[in-house]
C-alpha positions, 0 to 999 in steps of 0.5 A: 500500500502506498504512503498516500493511501496509508495517510488517507486511512489514518486521517479518515480514522481520526475523523471517524473517531471524532465523529463517533465520540461527538455523536454517540459518545463512544470510542471505536477501533477500526479493523478494515478499510475499502477504497471506493473506485476513484472514478466513482467517489473519493471515499473510503469506508472503514469498519470496526467495533466499539472499544471493549465490545467486538460484537458492536460493529460500526461502519463509516464512509469518509470523503478523503478530499475533505475528511468529512464523515458522509455516513456512520452506522452503529448498533441500534442499542447505541443512541445518539447523544442529545 
């Protein structure tokens, strides 16, 4: 994997960790990533779990031009913060 892709993944993980902490109050660990073909979208998807509970899977998609989280998914039992 190129250094550029490693840097994209690292920045996307930081953006996603901030997203989950601010929106749900949870800490997450990432286990996998997948780049959407660049001719379709400049997006990387990240999958992982809530720290301390590998059964609570999370998912996020991050635009790697802006490092904005486009979507995030958590188990139904985790509710957004007010």
